[in-house]
N, C-alpha and C positions, 0 to 999 in steps of 0.2 A: 516681339509681339506681332501676332498676325490679325489683320482686320478684314472682316467680310465687307465687300462692296455693297452699298445700299443706296437707294434713291428715295426721296420724299417729296410730296406735293403740298404746296400752300395754294389752295384754290381760292380765288377771290371773286366776288360778284359786285355789281354796281352798288355804290354806297360804302364800299370799303370793308365789307364783312368777309371773314375767312371761314372756311369749312373745317370743323374739328369733329372727330369721330370717337365715340366711347368704346373702349376695348371690350370684347365679349368676356374675356377671362378676368378682368379687374373692374368692378363697378366704380364709377366716378374717376376713371383713368381715361383722359381725353388726349388724343394725339392727331397728327396729320397722317393721311394715308401714306404708307411707306412699305418698302420691301427690298429683299435682296436681288441683286443683279446676277444673272446667269453668266457662265463662261461665254465669251465671244459676243455678248449682248452689249450694245452701247448703252450709255446712261439714259439717253432718250428712249431707246427701245425698251429698256427695263421700266422706265417711268410709264410709258404707254401701256405696257402689259399689266403692271401693278395697279394702275388707276382703273383699268377695265375690270380686273379681278376683284378689287376691293370696294369700288364704289360705282361700278358699271357704266363709267363714262368713256365713250370712244374718243380717240384723239381729235376728231373733227369738232368735238363739243367744247374744246378749250384751246387757248393759245398761250404757249409758254412765253413769258415776258423776260425773265432773267433767272439766273441760278448763282448759288454761292456754295462754297465748300472746298475741300472736304472738312467735315466736322467729325470728330472721333469721340467715342466713349467705350469704356471697357465694361464687359459683363461683370456681374457679381462674382466674388471670389469662388473659384472652382467651376464656374459655368463656362461652357463653350458651345458654339453653334457652328456646325459645318467645319469643325476643326479650327475655329477662330476664337480669339480672346475678346473681341469687341467688334464694333461696326464703324465703318468709315462712310459717312453719308454725304450725298450731294442733294441739296434742297433746290427745288424748282418752284418758282412762283408763276402761276398761270391764271389767266382770266377765263372764267366760265362764260361761254358764248350763249348759254341758255339751251343748247341742244342736248338731247338725252335727259333722262331722269335719274337722279342720284338714288341708288339702291345699294345699301351696304351689304357686304358679304357677311352673313350672320356667324360664320366661323371666326371672323376677324373682329367684327364690331356689333354692338347691340343697338346703336343709335348714332345719329349725327345732328349737328346744329350749326347754324351760322352765327358768328359772334364778331364783335369789333375786336381787333387785335389787343387793344389796351385792357380788355376785360378778361383775357386769358389768365387763369390761375396756375401758378407754379405747383401748387399742391396736387394738381391733376397728373403731374409727370413723376414717374419713378425717380428717386434720388440720383441714380446713375446717369440719367439723361438730362438733368436740370441745367448743367453747364452748357450743353449743346443748345437747348431751347433758349437760354439767355442770349447766346451768341446769335442764333437765328433771328430772334425778335429784334436784336440790335441791328443786325445787318440788313434785314428786309424792311423793318418799320421804324428804326431809330427809337425803339422803346427799350428802356431798361427795366426788366422784370426783377422783382425782389428775389 
């Protein structure tokens, strides 16, 4: 099986809230900003590019605190993206330093919100990604989501 390299951002702000974005193509589907890494691009370079593209934050407006991964999931049966059967993701947690204004790319997301990690609902995530989200919440927040 071939996996597409991908990065994702868990952006936090004072008070412990995290940023989640509602996908533009699926109403009530919330996720972290994320995207594929290009050839010869480091994970950090991919993260900085994706964050700028998807939520308009330049690298100087947040500070990466830690990362975990890789986390893998397989696309639905018969689906492929860029010749791959699934994605292998590195998740980064970063602290928003307050610089810049969050503005979601409307091709990717319809909205965003700040929530406490323990209020994240697994029903927001497509079934193929739920195991990854459970592991991510356990690794970053020590929370076991149902």
